[in-house]
N, C-alpha and C positions, 0 to 999 in steps of 0.2 A: 505494499498499502504506497508508504514509505517515498522508494523507486519509484512509484506512478505517476504519485502527487510532486516528486521535486520535474520530471522529465516533463510533466504539464507546464511548471510550472516555469522548464528553461521552455517551454517551444511559446508559452504567450508569450514572453519577452523577446524570443526572434519574430512574432507576429508583429510589433509595434513595432519594427523595419532594423534590424540587427541582423539578421541573418545570411542578409549581402558583404555585412563586414566582417561574418563569422567565418563565412564560406574562402574570405577574401584574404583572412586572417592563416586559414590553412592552410589555401594555395599558394600564399605567399612562406610559407614555413616547409610545406612539401618542393618548390624549387629553390631554395635555399641547402636543402640537403644530398638533389636528387638531377637541381636542372629545369629544362623544361619538358623532356618528357616524366616526367614527379606525377604534373600536375594532373590529376588524373580525376572528377567530376567526381562522382561515388563515394574515391576516400575524400572527399574534404563534406562533400553531408553527412561520410558516417563521424568524421574528428568533431562537425560539428553539433553532434548528435540527433541530425533529423532525418527523414523517411528521404529518399532520393530525389523522388519528386515536388519538394516545396523547392530542390534547387533552383529548377528550369522557372518561378516569379521571376528570380532575378536575374542568370544564367540558361540560357537559350540551353549550351551542351559546352563540351568539353573547351571548344575553340573558344568559343566567349567569356572563361572564366581565365584562359594564359593568358589572353586578352590583355585581362585585366592584372592579373599580374604582370606581364610584361611589363605591364605600366607604371605599375609599382614599383618594379624591380628599378624602373631609369629614375624616377624619385629619389627612390638610394641613393641612386649615383650624382646624380644634380646634387645632395645633398651633401656627399664625403668632399665632391667638389669645389661643393659650398666653403667646409668646415676645412678644409688647406686652403684658402683663401683668404677664408677669414683666421689663419696662425699667421699673417703674414704679417710681418714686422710694419712699421709703420711708418711709413717716408718721403721724402721732406725735397723726392724728386721724381719731376711726373712721369721720365720715362721709363724708373728704375722701378717705380711703383708698376706703369704697366704693360715690362716684361717679366717682372714676379709673380701676378696675375694672372697672366697668359700661361705661365709655366709650369701654376697649380694647376692650369686647366688638367696637363698630362698626368701630373707624378697625381692627384688626385685621383684620377681617370688608373689609372696602373698600381695602387693602393686598393682600389676597391675590387680590380678584377680579382687578386691575393686576396682578399681578407674574405669574397662573401662571389666565390666563383661561381655558385651557383645559379645564384641573383642575375651574378654579370650576362653567363648566360643566357638564361629568360630572359634579362633588357630585351638581347637582340631574335628572339625566335623570334616574332612579326614581322613580316617583311616589312610593312607598311607604316610602322608606327612612330618615323620622326613629322611624321607630318603636323603640322602646325605646332609652333614651341611652345603657346599661352595655354596647352592643355595643360588644365590643371595633376592630375593623375600624374604625367609623368614629370610635372616641375618637383622643385626642391620648395625647401621657406620662398627662398627669393623671387620666385612662381618663373622661376630656368628651366627650363627642360637643362641637361649634357647639350644638345646641338645648339641651345641658346645662349648656355653661358661661356663654348667655343668662338661662338660669331662673335658675341661681346667684347671678351678677350683682344681675338682679334680687331676689331674696330678700335679698342683704345691701345691697339701698337700703330696704329693708322694715324688716326686724335695724337698721339706721341711722340710723333715726326719719326719712327723705329720699320714703323710698314709700307713707301711706297701705295699712294693711293691703284696704282693701275696695275699693280701684280695683291690685291688684298683679293678680287674674285674668282671664286673657287681656293682660296687659303683651307679655305676650314677641311675641306674635303682631304686637302695632300696631310694637313695635322693630325685628320682624324685615323686617314689608313694607317700613318706611323702609328700611330701610338695604339691602337686597336691590332696593329700587329704585334706589337711587343706582347704586350695585356692577353693576346692568345696566349701566341708562343710557353711564356710564364706561367699559363691555367690548361692548354691544353697539349704543347706544342713542345722540343726537346731541351725546351731552358726550365721547365717545369720540376726538374731535382735541385736549383741553380738553392745558396741561403737566403736566407731574410739582404743581407749586406749587401751579396752580388748583383740581386735583385735592382735594390738600390742605387745600386753604382750605374746600374745597365738603365734604368727609365733617365735617371736624372741626364745622362750622358746622351743621353734620344731625346728626349724634352732638350732640352740648348744645341744640339744639332739643328734641331728639324727649327726653334728660330732662329738660327743665323742663316739656316737654307730656305725662311724664304723670302 
């Protein structure tokens, strides 16, 4: 009787609008430990403690849940980049500050990939979820997605006179490709066995190379 009452109480809470959050939280945890392949709608309902049919009011199928989890993973990546930028020391030199903010995007990106490989893989498991940089679900606390933070940092380099305006077009794709490639090598490729210190050194060197190469 007690178990039945508790179950009814829990489901009453979900009927007030919390079920979507519970399913999404379950999906995020599955992605964190197993990547995008681990995100399964039926398992999410089991973890949330509801019947499978209840999930369809919020997510029509697994793809819909995976899309929401991918958005949340991008938001977590954006938050990590923002935290990296927020930790930068204050600088009275606008050019130095702009360069540091740009490099922090790459450093935060790689560090997040190594700290949260499951979420990192899931963030980029949906082919079209980078459109709409103002999408709240994909943004960090500052309201910008990872791609938006990169474009902002590049615009900052132009504003500080460090990147010629004629070379600004498409620069985000060059920088992103290089840093994403390293992140992938570190978590899924032949560099995955390197120690933390070596990974940090490689990351800093790559970001410096990208900065000077733009």
